[in-house]
N, C-alpha and C positions, 0 to 999 in steps of 0.2 A: 665185578665190584667197582663202584664209582670211586674216584680218587678222594682222599680225605681233604677237607677244607684246610686253609692255612691256619685257622683258629684251632682246629682239632690237632694239627701237627704241633702247633706251639704248646698246647696243653700237654701233649705226650712228651715233648722235650722237657718241659718243666718238671713233670713227674719223674722222668728218668734221672734228671740231675739231682732232684731231691732224694730219691732212693739211694743214689750213690753216696751222697753226703751222709745220710743216716747210717748206711752200712759201714762207711769208713770210721765214723765215731764209735760204733758198736764194736767193731773188730779190733781196732787199735786199743780201745779200752780193755778188751778181754785178753788180747795176745801180745800187745806191744807193736811198735812200728815195724821192726825188722821181720817179725814172724807173720806179718800180714802182707799178702800180695795183691796186686791189682785184680788178678783172677779171683781171689777170695772175695774181694769187695764186690765185683760184678756178680758173682754167684749169690752172695747174701742179698744183693739188691734185686735179684731176678732179672738182670739186664744182660744183653748180649755183650761179650767181653770187648768187642771192638768199639763199643760206645764210650768206654771210659776215656780213651785217648782223644775222642772227639770233643769231649767237654773239658778235659783237664790235660795239661802238657805232661804230667807225670804224677807219681804217687805223692811226692812231697806237696805239690800244689793242691792236690785233692784233699789230703789230710788237713792242711792248713785251712782251706776253705771250710771244711767240715767242722773243725774246732771253732773257727770264728763264728760259724752259724750257731753252734751250741752256746758260745759265749754271749752273742748278741741277743739270742732268744731268752737265755737265762736272765740276762740283765734287764731286758724288756719286761719279762714276767715279774721280776722283783720290783721294778719301778712302778708298774701299773697295778700291782695287787691291791686288794681291799685292806684297809680303807685307803682309797685314792688320796693322794696328797700333792700339792704344788710347793710344799715347803722345801727349799733348796737343801737345807742341812739333812732333813730326813731322806731325801732322794740320794744325796751323796753317800749317806750311811748305808742305804740299801745297795748302792752300787758296789761299795767296798765289800760288803758282806756277800754279795752275789759272786764276785770274782774270787774272793778267798774261799768261798764255799765250794767252788769247782776244784780248787787245789786240794781241799780236804776230802771231798767226796769222790773225785776221779783222778787220783794221783798218777796212775799209769798214763792215761791220756794226756794230762796236762804236762807231765814230765817230757813226754815225747814231743809235744808241741813246743815247749821251751827249747828243747834241743834243736828242733827244726828251724827255729828263728835265728839260731846262731850259724846256720849254714850260709853259703855264699849268697843265695837268693834273698835271704832275709824275709821281710813281710811280702806275702803274695797279695798283689792288688786285685781284689775280687769284690763282688757285691757284698759278701758277708763281712769282709774286713771294713768296707766303707760304712756299712750300717752300724757296726760296733763303734767306729770312730764318731759317727753322728750322735749316737746315744750318749757316749761319754762326754763329747763336746757340749751337748745340750745340758747334761748334768752339771758340768762345770759352770755353764752360763747361769743356770737356775740357782746355783750355790752363791752366785754374786760376783763372779769373776769379771773384772773390767778389761781383761786381755786374754780372751779364750785361746787364741793361737799360741800363746806362751804357756798358759796354765793347763791346758789340756794335755800337751806332751809330758808335762811334769807329772800329772796324775797318772797317765799311762805308764811312765817309767817307774813310778813308785809302786803301782799295782804289779807290774811285771817283776820288779825286784822282790816284792813280798811273796809272790807265787814261787819264784825261784828259791827263795830262802826256805819256804815251807816244804820244798820237794828235794832239797839236796840230800842224796843218799848218805846215810850215816850220821849226818849232823843237821837234821831238819829243825827249824824253829817252830814252836807251837803257834797255830793260827791265832789263838786269843792274844798272844804277845804281839804279833804282827798287827793285828787289828787295833790294839791299844795304841801302838806307835802311830798308825795312820790317823786314828781318831784324834789323838793329841795334836798332830800336825795341823789338822783342819778344824780344830776346835769343836769337835762333835761330842755330844753327851753320849755316855756309854749305852744308855737305854734306847738310843735311836737304832733304826735298822732291825737286825735280828741278833741280839746279844747271844753269845755262845751258850749261856746257861738257860736260854729260853727253848733250846732244841731238846727233844726227848733223848735221853741217853740210850745208846745202843741202836738207834734207828739207822738203818742202812739207806744209802742214797737210792732214790727211785731209779730202777733200771730201764723202764719203758720211756724212751726218748721220742716217741712218735709224735707227740704234740709239738715238738720243735721243728718237724719236717713235714711239709704239706704234701705227703705222698699219696694220700687216699688209697684206693684199691690198687694193688699191684697187678700190672698187666703182664702178659707173656712177653718175652724179649722181642718176638717178631712184631708185636704191636707198638713197640717203643721206637722202632727204627725211624729216624727223622727223614724228611725230604732233603736231598742233598743240597739244593740251592739255599733253602732256609737255614740249614745247619751252619753254613759258612758265616752267615750273619750272626747267628746265636753264639758261635764259638768265640767271637771277639769280645763278648761280654763276660765270659767266665774266666 
C-alpha cells in the first residue's frame, strides 16, 4: 500500500477532531460532564482512544472546544439565516436570541460549560473560541460600536451572565425576562430576532447536531491515525 499523501492525512486529522468535538457535545448533553469519560467520547466518535490526547490536553479542554464550536456555529447560523440582513440591530438581536436559546434548549451542556469556565484554566484558547469571538466582535461592530475592544467584552460578559442566571439550579430566571433586559440595554425592539412567542410551544430542541460538525462519513479508527510528524504541527493549533 502506498503512503497516504499529506493532504489525505490532513483531511483525516480534521475529520477525527470534528468527530471528537461532536461526540463530546452529544455525550455531555446526555449524561453530564462527570459521567462522560474520554473513552466514552472516543467510542462515540469511532476513534482510537489514544487520539483524544493527541488533539486535546484533557477532557475539560475538549469539552470547552466542543461547546464553543456549537456556540459559534449556532450563532453563525442565526446571523446568516434567511432573510439575510446587514442591519446591525437585527443581527445583535439574533445573536442574543441564539445564545439564550442554547441555555434554554441545552441546559445540561451549557451548565457544565459555565462550570468549566470557572475552573483555573478559564477560557481555552482554541480555533472554536476564536471564531466565536470574531463573530460576536463583528456583531458589535455592525451594531455601531465605536470601540469594539471595549464593547465586545461587555456584550460577552452580559451574555455569560444571562446564561448563568438562566441555569442556576433552583432559582433560574426565565429566558424572556433576561432577553427583555438585554434588549432594553441595547435599545432593541422586541420583535427583532426570534421573539419567544414566535416559537412553537412544546417543540423540543433539535437533537441532530451533525450540521455543526464537518465529520462526513465516519472512518474506522485505524484509518484516522495521523502521520506522527504532521500531527505535532497540528497539535499546536488545537
